[in-house]
C-alpha positions as CSV (number, residue, x, y, z in Angstrom):
1,M,-7.9,26.4,-4.3
2,S,-5.4,26.5,-7.2
3,L,-3.2,23.6,-8.1
4,Q,-0.7,25.7,-10.0
5,S,2.8,25.5,-8.6
6,N,4.3,29.0,-8.6
7,T,6.9,28.3,-6.0
8,G,9.0,25.9,-8.0
9,A,7.5,23.1,-6.0
10,P,6.1,19.9,-7.6
11,L,2.4,19.7,-8.4
12,I,2.2,16.3,-6.7
13,A,4.6,15.6,-3.8
14,L,4.6,12.4,-1.8
15,R,7.2,12.0,1.0
16,G,7.5,8.7,2.9
17,V,3.9,7.7,2.1
18,T,2.8,4.4,3.7
19,K,-0.5,2.7,3.6
20,T,-1.5,0.0,6.0
21,Y,-4.7,-1.9,6.1
22,F,-5.8,-3.3,9.4
23,A,-7.2,-6.8,9.2
24,G,-6.9,-7.1,13.0
25,R,-3.6,-7.1,14.8
26,P,-1.3,-8.8,14.3
27,N,-2.6,-9.1,10.8
28,E,-1.7,-5.6,9.6
29,L,-0.9,-5.4,5.9
30,E,1.4,-2.6,4.8
31,I,0.9,-2.1,1.1
32,L,3.0,1.1,0.6
33,H,6.4,1.3,2.2
34,G,7.6,4.9,2.3
35,I,6.9,6.1,-1.3
36,D,8.6,9.3,-2.4
37,L,7.2,10.8,-5.7
38,A,7.4,14.3,-7.2
39,V,5.4,15.2,-10.3
40,W,6.1,18.6,-11.8
41,P,3.7,20.6,-13.9
42,G,3.7,19.4,-17.5
43,E,5.2,16.0,-16.7
44,F,3.7,12.8,-17.9
45,V,4.1,9.9,-15.4
46,A,3.3,6.2,-15.6
47,I,3.1,4.1,-12.6
48,V,3.8,0.5,-13.4
49,G,4.5,-2.7,-11.4
50,E,3.6,-6.2,-10.7
51,S,0.1,-7.2,-9.6
52,G,-0.2,-6.5,-5.9
53,S,2.6,-4.0,-5.8
54,G,0.4,-1.1,-4.7
55,K,-0.3,0.7,-8.0
56,S,-4.1,1.1,-7.3
57,T,-3.4,2.0,-3.7
58,I,-1.1,4.9,-4.7
59,M,-3.5,6.1,-7.4
60,N,-6.3,6.2,-4.9
61,I,-4.1,8.3,-2.6
62,I,-3.0,10.6,-5.5
63,G,-6.6,10.9,-6.6
64,A,-7.7,12.0,-3.1
65,L,-9.9,8.9,-2.8
66,D,-8.0,7.6,0.1
67,R,-5.5,9.0,2.6
68,P,-2.1,7.7,3.5
69,T,-1.5,6.0,6.8
70,G,1.9,7.8,7.1
71,G,4.1,10.3,5.4
72,S,2.8,13.4,3.6
73,Y,1.0,14.2,0.4
74,L,0.8,17.7,-1.0
75,L,-1.3,18.3,-4.1
76,G,-0.5,21.7,-5.5
77,G,0.6,22.8,-2.0
78,V,-2.6,21.5,-0.4
79,D,-1.9,19.0,2.4
80,V,-4.3,16.2,1.5
81,E,-4.1,14.7,5.0
82,R,-5.4,17.9,6.6
83,A,-8.0,18.7,3.8
84,S,-11.6,18.5,4.7
85,D,-14.0,16.1,2.9
86,R,-15.4,19.2,1.1
87,Q,-11.9,20.3,-0.1
88,L,-11.2,16.7,-1.2
89,S,-14.4,16.6,-3.2
90,A,-13.5,19.9,-4.9
91,I,-10.1,18.5,-5.8
92,R,-11.6,15.4,-7.2
93,N,-14.2,17.4,-9.1
94,R,-12.1,20.1,-10.5
95,K,-8.4,19.5,-10.2
96,I,-7.5,15.9,-10.9
97,G,-8.7,13.2,-13.3
98,F,-7.8,9.8,-14.4
99,V,-8.2,7.7,-17.6
100,F,-8.9,4.2,-16.3
101,Q,-8.3,1.0,-18.1
102,T,-11.9,0.0,-17.5
103,F,-15.0,2.1,-17.8
104,N,-17.8,2.9,-15.4
105,L,-20.9,3.9,-17.3
106,I,-24.4,3.8,-16.0
107,G,-26.0,1.0,-17.9
108,R,-29.5,2.3,-18.3
109,T,-28.4,5.8,-19.2
110,S,-27.5,7.1,-22.7
111,A,-24.0,8.0,-23.8
112,Q,-25.1,11.6,-23.8
113,K,-26.3,11.4,-20.1
114,N,-23.2,9.5,-19.0
115,V,-21.0,12.3,-20.5
116,E,-23.2,14.9,-18.7
117,L,-23.0,13.3,-15.3
118,P,-19.7,14.9,-14.1
119,L,-21.0,18.3,-15.2
120,L,-24.2,17.7,-13.2
121,Y,-22.0,17.1,-10.1
122,A,-20.1,20.2,-10.9
123,G,-23.3,22.2,-10.8
124,V,-23.4,23.1,-14.5
125,P,-26.9,24.1,-15.7
126,A,-28.8,21.5,-17.8
127,R,-28.6,23.4,-21.1
128,Q,-24.9,24.0,-20.8
129,R,-24.3,20.3,-19.7
130,S,-26.2,19.1,-22.8
131,A,-24.4,21.4,-25.2
132,R,-21.0,20.5,-23.7
133,A,-21.7,16.8,-23.8
134,R,-22.8,17.0,-27.5
135,E,-19.5,18.9,-28.2
136,L,-17.4,16.3,-26.5
137,L,-19.2,13.4,-28.2
138,E,-18.6,15.2,-31.5
139,L,-14.9,15.5,-30.7
140,V,-14.5,11.8,-30.4
141,G,-16.7,11.0,-33.4
142,M,-19.7,9.7,-31.4
143,S,-22.4,12.2,-32.2
144,E,-24.5,9.6,-33.9
145,R,-24.2,7.3,-30.8
146,A,-25.3,9.9,-28.2
147,K,-28.7,8.3,-27.5
148,H,-27.3,4.7,-27.4
149,Q,-27.1,2.8,-24.1
150,P,-23.7,1.5,-23.0
151,N,-24.7,-2.1,-24.1
152,E,-25.2,-0.7,-27.6
153,L,-21.6,0.7,-27.8
154,S,-18.4,-1.0,-28.7
155,G,-15.6,-1.4,-26.1
156,G,-13.7,1.5,-27.6
157,Q,-16.8,3.7,-27.7
158,K,-17.4,3.0,-24.0
């Protein structure tokens, strides 16, 4: 399942995307009202807006963590609405990532093991996981902090 766009189509294509949460009729709450968005390979995009404007909701849809209520979403030509849970897991694991403004580290696990965790889920063997995590920690100047727990790291290190 490649996300490369070789047809001249956008990598991310949302057309008329809506998201409605059902708090019990007549208390439906529509958060997204027909969003159109195209992101082309190589583009950098920022989604900004007021609190409560639907930024997190649209990011959850783009990240294949949630599905739209209406409209269509193609990610590299894959119709996210019709994708199986297994396909969505593969997309989240290998094809799309986010840098969040907050961190989600496992508190009783070292920095090294926290870095290894996504590689574990990807099925990378232990020796390769460990080597790659050490390499990544080295790249960000944290080799000496690899054995530290999250509560022993600064905000920037986390």
